[in-house]
PyMOL Python script that loads the backbone (N, CA, C, O; Angstrom):
from pymol import cmd

cmd.read_pdbstr("""\
ATOM      1  N   MET A   1     -39.236 -62.191-105.950  1.00  0.00           N
ATOM      2  CA  MET A   1     -38.055 -61.344-106.025  1.00  0.00           C
ATOM      3  C   MET A   1     -37.906 -60.496-104.768  1.00  0.00           C
ATOM      4  O   MET A   1     -36.794 -60.316-104.271  1.00  0.00           O
ATOM      5  N   ASP A   2     -39.018 -59.971-104.247  1.00  0.00           N
ATOM      6  CA  ASP A   2     -38.958 -59.151-103.046  1.00  0.00           C
ATOM      7  C   ASP A   2     -38.413 -59.950-101.860  1.00  0.00           C
ATOM      8  O   ASP A   2     -37.623 -59.443-101.064  1.00  0.00           O
ATOM      9  N   LYS A   3     -38.845 -61.196-101.760  1.00  0.00           N
ATOM     10  CA  LYS A   3     -38.391 -62.048-100.668  1.00  0.00           C
ATOM     11  C   LYS A   3     -36.889 -62.316-100.790  1.00  0.00           C
ATOM     12  O   LYS A   3     -36.169 -62.299 -99.792  1.00  0.00           O
ATOM     13  N   PHE A   4     -36.434 -62.558-101.989  1.00  0.00           N
ATOM     14  CA  PHE A   4     -35.006 -62.788-102.230  1.00  0.00           C
ATOM     15  C   PHE A   4     -34.194 -61.567-101.819  1.00  0.00           C
ATOM     16  O   PHE A   4     -33.170 -61.694-101.149  1.00  0.00           O
ATOM     17  N   PHE A   5     -34.658 -60.369-102.228  1.00  0.00           N
ATOM     18  CA  PHE A   5     -33.962 -59.133-101.896  1.00  0.00           C
ATOM     19  C   PHE A   5     -33.943 -58.917-100.382  1.00  0.00           C
ATOM     20  O   PHE A   5     -32.926 -58.501 -99.828  1.00  0.00           O
ATOM     21  N   TYR A   6     -35.052 -59.195 -99.718  1.00  0.00           N
ATOM     22  CA  TYR A   6     -35.133 -59.057 -98.264  1.00  0.00           C
ATOM     23  C   TYR A   6     -34.089 -59.944 -97.584  1.00  0.00           C
ATOM     24  O   TYR A   6     -33.359 -59.481 -96.707  1.00  0.00           O
ATOM     25  N   TYR A   7     -34.014 -61.212 -97.982  1.00  0.00           N
ATOM     26  CA  TYR A   7     -33.051 -62.133 -97.381  1.00  0.00           C
ATOM     27  C   TYR A   7     -31.609 -61.754 -97.717  1.00  0.00           C
ATOM     28  O   TYR A   7     -30.709 -61.942 -96.898  1.00  0.00           O
ATOM     29  N   LEU A   8     -31.392 -61.230 -98.895  1.00  0.00           N
ATOM     30  CA  LEU A   8     -30.063 -60.790 -99.285  1.00  0.00           C
ATOM     31  C   LEU A   8     -29.608 -59.622 -98.411  1.00  0.00           C
ATOM     32  O   LEU A   8     -28.472 -59.607 -97.937  1.00  0.00           O
ATOM     33  N   VAL A   9     -30.488 -58.649 -98.197  1.00  0.00           N
ATOM     34  CA  VAL A   9     -30.165 -57.502 -97.342  1.00  0.00           C
ATOM     35  C   VAL A   9     -29.958 -57.964 -95.900  1.00  0.00           C
ATOM     36  O   VAL A   9     -29.027 -57.509 -95.236  1.00  0.00           O
ATOM     37  N   ALA A  10     -30.811 -58.861 -95.409  1.00  0.00           N
ATOM     38  CA  ALA A  10     -30.671 -59.376 -94.039  1.00  0.00           C
ATOM     39  C   ALA A  10     -29.331 -60.091 -93.868  1.00  0.00           C
ATOM     40  O   ALA A  10     -28.669 -59.930 -92.843  1.00  0.00           O
ATOM     41  N   LEU A  11     -28.937 -60.864 -94.848  1.00  0.00           N
ATOM     42  CA  LEU A  11     -27.649 -61.558 -94.794  1.00  0.00           C
ATOM     43  C   LEU A  11     -26.493 -60.561 -94.797  1.00  0.00           C
ATOM     44  O   LEU A  11     -25.529 -60.718 -94.048  1.00  0.00           O
ATOM     45  N   PHE A  12     -26.593 -59.551 -95.629  1.00  0.00           N
ATOM     46  CA  PHE A  12     -25.567 -58.513 -95.707  1.00  0.00           C
ATOM     47  C   PHE A  12     -25.443 -57.768 -94.370  1.00  0.00           C
ATOM     48  O   PHE A  12     -24.337 -57.554 -93.875  1.00  0.00           O
ATOM     49  N   GLU A  13     -26.592 -57.373 -93.788  1.00  0.00           N
ATOM     50  CA  GLU A  13     -26.594 -56.682 -92.497  1.00  0.00           C
ATOM     51  C   GLU A  13     -26.000 -57.564 -91.403  1.00  0.00           C
ATOM     52  O   GLU A  13     -25.247 -57.083 -90.557  1.00  0.00           O
ATOM     53  N   SER A  14     -26.334 -58.844 -91.419  1.00  0.00           N
ATOM     54  CA  SER A  14     -25.798 -59.765 -90.418  1.00  0.00           C
ATOM     55  C   SER A  14     -24.285 -59.867 -90.539  1.00  0.00           C
ATOM     56  O   SER A  14     -23.575 -59.873 -89.533  1.00  0.00           O
ATOM     57  N   GLY A  15     -23.802 -59.947 -91.750  1.00  0.00           N
ATOM     58  CA  GLY A  15     -22.361 -60.022 -91.966  1.00  0.00           C
ATOM     59  C   GLY A  15     -21.647 -58.785 -91.459  1.00  0.00           C
ATOM     60  O   GLY A  15     -20.595 -58.892 -90.827  1.00  0.00           O
ATOM     61  N   LEU A  16     -22.205 -57.606 -91.727  1.00  0.00           N
ATOM     62  CA  LEU A  16     -21.608 -56.379 -91.222  1.00  0.00           C
ATOM     63  C   LEU A  16     -21.694 -56.301 -89.704  1.00  0.00           C
ATOM     64  O   LEU A  16     -20.783 -55.793 -89.050  1.00  0.00           O
ATOM     65  N   GLY A  17     -22.797 -56.810 -89.142  1.00  0.00           N
ATOM     66  CA  GLY A  17     -23.000 -56.769 -87.701  1.00  0.00           C
ATOM     67  C   GLY A  17     -21.946 -57.539 -86.936  1.00  0.00           C
ATOM     68  O   GLY A  17     -21.643 -57.204 -85.790  1.00  0.00           O
ATOM     69  N   VAL A  18     -21.380 -58.567 -87.553  1.00  0.00           N
ATOM     70  CA  VAL A  18     -20.322 -59.342 -86.914  1.00  0.00           C
ATOM     71  C   VAL A  18     -19.131 -58.438 -86.605  1.00  0.00           C
ATOM     72  O   VAL A  18     -18.417 -58.653 -85.626  1.00  0.00           O
ATOM     73  N   PHE A  19     -18.925 -57.434 -87.441  1.00  0.00           N
ATOM     74  CA  PHE A  19     -17.802 -56.513 -87.267  1.00  0.00           C
ATOM     75  C   PHE A  19     -18.207 -55.217 -86.570  1.00  0.00           C
ATOM     76  O   PHE A  19     -17.414 -54.279 -86.499  1.00  0.00           O
ATOM     77  N   GLY A  20     -19.431 -55.157 -86.058  1.00  0.00           N
ATOM     78  CA  GLY A  20     -19.883 -53.977 -85.324  1.00  0.00           C
ATOM     79  C   GLY A  20     -20.362 -52.842 -86.198  1.00  0.00           C
ATOM     80  O   GLY A  20     -20.499 -51.715 -85.722  1.00  0.00           O
ATOM     81  N   VAL A  21     -20.620 -53.111 -87.469  1.00  0.00           N
ATOM     82  CA  VAL A  21     -21.087 -52.075 -88.384  1.00  0.00           C
ATOM     83  C   VAL A  21     -22.612 -52.146 -88.469  1.00  0.00           C
ATOM     84  O   VAL A  21     -23.169 -53.189 -88.810  1.00  0.00           O
ATOM     85  N   ARG A  22     -23.274 -51.050 -88.162  1.00  0.00           N
ATOM     86  CA  ARG A  22     -24.741 -50.982 -88.219  1.00  0.00           C
ATOM     87  C   ARG A  22     -25.117 -49.878 -89.204  1.00  0.00           C
ATOM     88  O   ARG A  22     -25.354 -48.741 -88.797  1.00  0.00           O
ATOM     89  N   THR A  23     -25.173 -50.201 -90.488  1.00  0.00           N
ATOM     90  CA  THR A  23     -25.377 -49.179 -91.507  1.00  0.00           C
ATOM     91  C   THR A  23     -26.838 -48.855 -91.770  1.00  0.00           C
ATOM     92  O   THR A  23     -27.145 -47.728 -92.159  1.00  0.00           O
ATOM     93  N   PHE A  24     -27.738 -49.785 -91.575  1.00  0.00           N
ATOM     94  CA  PHE A  24     -29.119 -49.578 -91.980  1.00  0.00           C
ATOM     95  C   PHE A  24     -30.048 -49.241 -90.819  1.00  0.00           C
ATOM     96  O   PHE A  24     -31.267 -49.208 -90.992  1.00  0.00           O
ATOM     97  N   TYR A  25     -29.491 -48.991 -89.647  1.00  0.00           N
ATOM     98  CA  TYR A  25     -30.315 -48.717 -88.482  1.00  0.00           C
ATOM     99  C   TYR A  25     -30.118 -47.282 -88.018  1.00  0.00           C
ATOM    100  O   TYR A  25     -28.989 -46.801 -87.921  1.00  0.00           O
ATOM    101  N   ASP A  26     -31.215 -46.608 -87.735  1.00  0.00           N
ATOM    102  CA  ASP A  26     -31.125 -45.280 -87.155  1.00  0.00           C
ATOM    103  C   ASP A  26     -30.777 -45.420 -85.685  1.00  0.00           C
ATOM    104  O   ASP A  26     -31.353 -46.244 -84.974  1.00  0.00           O
ATOM    105  N   GLN A  27     -29.850 -44.624 -85.246  1.00  0.00           N
ATOM    106  CA  GLN A  27     -29.483 -44.611 -83.837  1.00  0.00           C
ATOM    107  C   GLN A  27     -29.668 -43.207 -83.296  1.00  0.00           C
ATOM    108  O   GLN A  27     -29.329 -42.235 -83.971  1.00  0.00           O
ATOM    109  N   PRO A  28     -30.200 -43.086 -82.087  1.00  0.00           N
ATOM    110  CA  PRO A  28     -30.309 -41.749 -81.504  1.00  0.00           C
ATOM    111  C   PRO A  28     -28.909 -41.180 -81.263  1.00  0.00           C
ATOM    112  O   PRO A  28     -27.952 -41.927 -81.055  1.00  0.00           O
ATOM    113  N   ARG A  29     -28.804 -39.859 -81.294  1.00  0.00           N
ATOM    114  CA  ARG A  29     -27.511 -39.223 -81.062  1.00  0.00           C
ATOM    115  C   ARG A  29     -27.098 -39.398 -79.610  1.00  0.00           C
ATOM    116  O   ARG A  29     -27.931 -39.389 -78.703  1.00  0.00           O
ATOM    117  N   TYR A  30     -25.813 -39.557 -79.411  1.00  0.00           N
ATOM    118  CA  TYR A  30     -25.312 -39.748 -78.059  1.00  0.00           C
ATOM    119  C   TYR A  30     -23.907 -39.182 -77.940  1.00  0.00           C
ATOM    120  O   TYR A  30     -23.236 -38.917 -78.937  1.00  0.00           O
ATOM    121  N   THR A  31     -23.479 -39.003 -76.698  1.00  0.00           N
ATOM    122  CA  THR A  31     -22.128 -38.582 -76.368  1.00  0.00           C
ATOM    123  C   THR A  31     -21.516 -39.674 -75.506  1.00  0.00           C
ATOM    124  O   THR A  31     -22.146 -40.156 -74.565  1.00  0.00           O
ATOM    125  N   VAL A  32     -20.291 -40.063 -75.826  1.00  0.00           N
ATOM    126  CA  VAL A  32     -19.594 -41.071 -75.024  1.00  0.00           C
ATOM    127  C   VAL A  32     -19.059 -40.373 -73.774  1.00  0.00           C
ATOM    128  O   VAL A  32     -18.251 -39.448 -73.858  1.00  0.00           O
ATOM    129  N   ILE A  33     -19.525 -40.837 -72.617  1.00  0.00           N
ATOM    130  CA  ILE A  33     -19.118 -40.270 -71.333  1.00  0.00           C
ATOM    131  C   ILE A  33     -17.829 -40.916 -70.841  1.00  0.00           C
ATOM    132  O   ILE A  33     -16.939 -40.244 -70.319  1.00  0.00           O
ATOM    133  N   GLU A  34     -17.747 -42.237 -71.018  1.00  0.00           N
ATOM    134  CA  GLU A  34     -16.587 -42.973 -70.522  1.00  0.00           C
ATOM    135  C   GLU A  34     -16.424 -44.258 -71.323  1.00  0.00           C
ATOM    136  O   GLU A  34     -17.411 -44.865 -71.740  1.00  0.00           O
ATOM    137  N   ARG A  35     -15.189 -44.668 -71.535  1.00  0.00           N
ATOM    138  CA  ARG A  35     -14.889 -45.943 -72.194  1.00  0.00           C
ATOM    139  C   ARG A  35     -14.335 -46.901 -71.151  1.00  0.00           C
ATOM    140  O   ARG A  35     -13.370 -46.594 -70.451  1.00  0.00           O
ATOM    141  N   LEU A  36     -14.964 -48.066 -71.060  1.00  0.00           N
ATOM    142  CA  LEU A  36     -14.554 -49.077 -70.090  1.00  0.00           C
ATOM    143  C   LEU A  36     -13.810 -50.206 -70.801  1.00  0.00           C
ATOM    144  O   LEU A  36     -13.576 -50.139 -72.007  1.00  0.00           O
ATOM    145  N   ASP A  37     -13.443 -51.235 -70.053  1.00  0.00           N
ATOM    146  CA  ASP A  37     -12.743 -52.385 -70.627  1.00  0.00           C
ATOM    147  C   ASP A  37     -13.616 -53.108 -71.655  1.00  0.00           C
ATOM    148  O   ASP A  37     -14.844 -53.028 -71.618  1.00  0.00           O
ATOM    149  N   ARG A  38     -12.960 -53.804 -72.556  1.00  0.00           N
ATOM    150  CA  ARG A  38     -13.601 -54.661 -73.560  1.00  0.00           C
ATOM    151  C   ARG A  38     -14.582 -53.926 -74.469  1.00  0.00           C
ATOM    152  O   ARG A  38     -15.587 -54.507 -74.879  1.00  0.00           O
ATOM    153  N   GLY A  39     -14.312 -52.671 -74.788  1.00  0.00           N
ATOM    154  CA  GLY A  39     -15.126 -51.933 -75.748  1.00  0.00           C
ATOM    155  C   GLY A  39     -16.462 -51.441 -75.233  1.00  0.00           C
ATOM    156  O   GLY A  39     -17.324 -51.076 -76.031  1.00  0.00           O
ATOM    157  N   VAL A  40     -16.662 -51.420 -73.922  1.00  0.00           N
ATOM    158  CA  VAL A  40     -17.922 -50.954 -73.345  1.00  0.00           C
ATOM    159  C   VAL A  40     -17.882 -49.434 -73.235  1.00  0.00           C
ATOM    160  O   VAL A  40     -16.892 -48.864 -72.774  1.00  0.00           O
ATOM    161  N   GLU A  41     -18.967 -48.776 -73.662  1.00  0.00           N
ATOM    162  CA  GLU A  41     -19.068 -47.325 -73.574  1.00  0.00           C
ATOM    163  C   GLU A  41     -20.226 -46.936 -72.660  1.00  0.00           C
ATOM    164  O   GLU A  41     -21.292 -47.551 -72.685  1.00  0.00           O
ATOM    165  N   VAL A  42     -19.995 -45.907 -71.860  1.00  0.00           N
ATOM    166  CA  VAL A  42     -21.072 -45.289 -71.091  1.00  0.00           C
ATOM    167  C   VAL A  42     -21.509 -44.092 -71.915  1.00  0.00           C
ATOM    168  O   VAL A  42     -20.704 -43.209 -72.214  1.00  0.00           O
ATOM    169  N   ARG A  43     -22.813 -44.061 -72.292  1.00  0.00           N
ATOM    170  CA  ARG A  43     -23.306 -43.037 -73.209  1.00  0.00           C
ATOM    171  C   ARG A  43     -24.404 -42.192 -72.572  1.00  0.00           C
ATOM    172  O   ARG A  43     -25.154 -42.659 -71.715  1.00  0.00           O
ATOM    173  N   ALA A  44     -24.479 -40.947 -73.006  1.00  0.00           N
ATOM    174  CA  ALA A  44     -25.586 -40.054 -72.652  1.00  0.00           C
ATOM    175  C   ALA A  44     -26.345 -39.778 -73.950  1.00  0.00           C
ATOM    176  O   ALA A  44     -25.780 -39.236 -74.900  1.00  0.00           O
ATOM    177  N   TYR A  45     -27.617 -40.150 -73.987  1.00  0.00           N
ATOM    178  CA  TYR A  45     -28.436 -39.981 -75.182  1.00  0.00           C
ATOM    179  C   TYR A  45     -29.232 -38.685 -75.120  1.00  0.00           C
ATOM    180  O   TYR A  45     -29.582 -38.210 -74.040  1.00  0.00           O
ATOM    181  N   GLU A  46     -29.513 -38.121 -76.286  1.00  0.00           N
ATOM    182  CA  GLU A  46     -30.375 -36.954 -76.361  1.00  0.00           C
ATOM    183  C   GLU A  46     -31.786 -37.352 -75.938  1.00  0.00           C
ATOM    184  O   GLU A  46     -32.141 -38.529 -76.007  1.00  0.00           O
ATOM    185  N   PRO A  47     -32.586 -36.398 -75.506  1.00  0.00           N
ATOM    186  CA  PRO A  47     -33.972 -36.728 -75.134  1.00  0.00           C
ATOM    187  C   PRO A  47     -34.716 -37.346 -76.316  1.00  0.00           C
ATOM    188  O   PRO A  47     -34.469 -36.996 -77.470  1.00  0.00           O
ATOM    189  N   ARG A  48     -35.624 -38.264 -76.015  1.00  0.00           N
ATOM    190  CA  ARG A  48     -36.410 -38.908 -77.066  1.00  0.00           C
ATOM    191  C   ARG A  48     -37.784 -39.263 -76.510  1.00  0.00           C
ATOM    192  O   ARG A  48     -38.013 -39.227 -75.301  1.00  0.00           O
ATOM    193  N   LEU A  49     -38.663 -39.597 -77.392  1.00  0.00           N
ATOM    194  CA  LEU A  49     -40.031 -39.931 -77.038  1.00  0.00           C
ATOM    195  C   LEU A  49     -40.271 -41.408 -77.317  1.00  0.00           C
ATOM    196  O   LEU A  49     -39.875 -41.920 -78.364  1.00  0.00           O
ATOM    197  N   ALA A  50     -40.913 -42.086 -76.388  1.00  0.00           N
ATOM    198  CA  ALA A  50     -41.249 -43.501 -76.565  1.00  0.00           C
ATOM    199  C   ALA A  50     -42.727 -43.675 -76.240  1.00  0.00           C
ATOM    200  O   ALA A  50     -43.253 -43.020 -75.340  1.00  0.00           O
ATOM    201  N   VAL A  51     -43.392 -44.559 -76.972  1.00  0.00           N
ATOM    202  CA  VAL A  51     -44.793 -44.868 -76.711  1.00  0.00           C
ATOM    203  C   VAL A  51     -44.935 -46.366 -76.520  1.00  0.00           C
ATOM    204  O   VAL A  51     -44.126 -47.142 -77.027  1.00  0.00           O
ATOM    205  N   GLU A  52     -45.960 -46.772 -75.790  1.00  0.00           N
ATOM    206  CA  GLU A  52     -46.228 -48.190 -75.602  1.00  0.00           C
ATOM    207  C   GLU A  52     -47.730 -48.390 -75.480  1.00  0.00           C
ATOM    208  O   GLU A  52     -48.480 -47.445 -75.236  1.00  0.00           O
ATOM    209  N   THR A  53     -48.150 -49.625 -75.653  1.00  0.00           N
ATOM    210  CA  THR A  53     -49.558 -49.963 -75.536  1.00  0.00           C
ATOM    211  C   THR A  53     -49.682 -51.363 -74.952  1.00  0.00           C
ATOM    212  O   THR A  53     -48.741 -52.155 -75.001  1.00  0.00           O
ATOM    213  N   ASP A  54     -50.832 -51.652 -74.410  1.00  0.00           N
ATOM    214  CA  ASP A  54     -51.110 -52.967 -73.835  1.00  0.00           C
ATOM    215  C   ASP A  54     -51.640 -53.872 -74.943  1.00  0.00           C
ATOM    216  O   ASP A  54     -52.603 -53.516 -75.621  1.00  0.00           O
ATOM    217  N   VAL A  55     -51.028 -55.029 -75.134  1.00  0.00           N
ATOM    218  CA  VAL A  55     -51.427 -55.922 -76.224  1.00  0.00           C
ATOM    219  C   VAL A  55     -51.864 -57.292 -75.727  1.00  0.00           C
ATOM    220  O   VAL A  55     -51.943 -58.231 -76.520  1.00  0.00           O
ATOM    221  N   ARG A  56     -52.141 -57.428 -74.477  1.00  0.00           N
ATOM    222  CA  ARG A  56     -52.514 -58.745 -73.947  1.00  0.00           C
ATOM    223  C   ARG A  56     -53.727 -59.328 -74.665  1.00  0.00           C
ATOM    224  O   ARG A  56     -54.799 -58.723 -74.699  1.00  0.00           O
ATOM    225  N   GLY A  57     -53.536 -60.512 -75.236  1.00  0.00           N
ATOM    226  CA  GLY A  57     -54.634 -61.256 -75.828  1.00  0.00           C
ATOM    227  C   GLY A  57     -55.124 -60.769 -77.176  1.00  0.00           C
ATOM    228  O   GLY A  57     -56.131 -61.278 -77.666  1.00  0.00           O
ATOM    229  N   GLN A  58     -54.456 -59.803 -77.801  1.00  0.00           N
ATOM    230  CA  GLN A  58     -54.969 -59.300 -79.077  1.00  0.00           C
ATOM    231  C   GLN A  58     -54.283 -59.992 -80.242  1.00  0.00           C
ATOM    232  O   GLN A  58     -54.807 -60.973 -80.769  1.00  0.00           O
ATOM    233  N   GLY A  59     -53.140 -59.509 -80.647  1.00  0.00           N
ATOM    234  CA  GLY A  59     -52.384 -60.150 -81.716  1.00  0.00           C
ATOM    235  C   GLY A  59     -53.004 -60.021 -83.094  1.00  0.00           C
ATOM    236  O   GLY A  59     -52.640 -60.779 -83.992  1.00  0.00           O
ATOM    237  N   ASP A  60     -53.924 -59.093 -83.297  1.00  0.00           N
ATOM    238  CA  ASP A  60     -54.571 -58.946 -84.602  1.00  0.00           C
ATOM    239  C   ASP A  60     -54.107 -57.695 -85.345  1.00  0.00           C
ATOM    240  O   ASP A  60     -54.716 -57.321 -86.347  1.00  0.00           O
ATOM    241  N   GLY A  61     -53.057 -57.050 -84.882  1.00  0.00           N
ATOM    242  CA  GLY A  61     -52.553 -55.848 -85.534  1.00  0.00           C
ATOM    243  C   GLY A  61     -53.178 -54.572 -85.007  1.00  0.00           C
ATOM    244  O   GLY A  61     -52.756 -53.479 -85.384  1.00  0.00           O
ATOM    245  N   GLU A  62     -54.161 -54.686 -84.155  1.00  0.00           N
ATOM    246  CA  GLU A  62     -54.820 -53.495 -83.601  1.00  0.00           C
ATOM    247  C   GLU A  62     -53.835 -52.644 -82.807  1.00  0.00           C
ATOM    248  O   GLU A  62     -53.922 -51.416 -82.808  1.00  0.00           O
ATOM    249  N   GLU A  63     -52.894 -53.310 -82.126  1.00  0.00           N
ATOM    250  CA  GLU A  63     -51.937 -52.569 -81.311  1.00  0.00           C
ATOM    251  C   GLU A  63     -51.073 -51.648 -82.161  1.00  0.00           C
ATOM    252  O   GLU A  63     -50.757 -50.541 -81.725  1.00  0.00           O
ATOM    253  N   PHE A  64     -50.681 -52.071 -83.367  1.00  0.00           N
ATOM    254  CA  PHE A  64     -49.905 -51.216 -84.239  1.00  0.00           C
ATOM    255  C   PHE A  64     -50.728 -50.002 -84.667  1.00  0.00           C
ATOM    256  O   PHE A  64     -50.228 -48.877 -84.669  1.00  0.00           O
ATOM    257  N   GLY A  65     -51.973 -50.228 -85.024  1.00  0.00           N
ATOM    258  CA  GLY A  65     -52.853 -49.128 -85.408  1.00  0.00           C
ATOM    259  C   GLY A  65     -53.036 -48.129 -84.292  1.00  0.00           C
ATOM    260  O   GLY A  65     -53.077 -46.922 -84.531  1.00  0.00           O
ATOM    261  N   ARG A  66     -53.147 -48.624 -83.077  1.00  0.00           N
ATOM    262  CA  ARG A  66     -53.288 -47.740 -81.928  1.00  0.00           C
ATOM    263  C   ARG A  66     -52.056 -46.850 -81.776  1.00  0.00           C
ATOM    264  O   ARG A  66     -52.184 -45.648 -81.545  1.00  0.00           O
ATOM    265  N   LEU A  67     -50.865 -47.435 -81.905  1.00  0.00           N
ATOM    266  CA  LEU A  67     -49.641 -46.653 -81.805  1.00  0.00           C
ATOM    267  C   LEU A  67     -49.490 -45.698 -82.989  1.00  0.00           C
ATOM    268  O   LEU A  67     -49.014 -44.575 -82.822  1.00  0.00           O
ATOM    269  N   PHE A  68     -49.883 -46.125 -84.152  1.00  0.00           N
ATOM    270  CA  PHE A  68     -49.773 -45.294 -85.349  1.00  0.00           C
ATOM    271  C   PHE A  68     -50.649 -44.050 -85.244  1.00  0.00           C
ATOM    272  O   PHE A  68     -50.236 -42.950 -85.612  1.00  0.00           O
ATOM    273  N   ARG A  69     -51.869 -44.242 -84.734  1.00  0.00           N
ATOM    274  CA  ARG A  69     -52.780 -43.090 -84.581  1.00  0.00           C
ATOM    275  C   ARG A  69     -52.253 -42.135 -83.558  1.00  0.00           C
ATOM    276  O   ARG A  69     -52.877 -41.109 -83.291  1.00  0.00           O
TER     277      ARG A  69
END
""", "prot")
cmd.dss("prot")
cmd.show_as("cartoon", "prot")
cmd.util.cbc("prot")
cmd.orient("prot")
């Protein structure tokens, strides 16, 4: 049942995405600086924090644990 629900939600999100609707995703706050041709926006985002780790040759989930800690 969980797998069915997952695929149902993924299908629903994909359908909305065709129309540019992103309901289930968190987006950082931004201000539109300029609107260009064909719906392109130049945006200024609020400050945010990003982390990364080196995962070469691991693939055992250790990298997620490292980021989580």
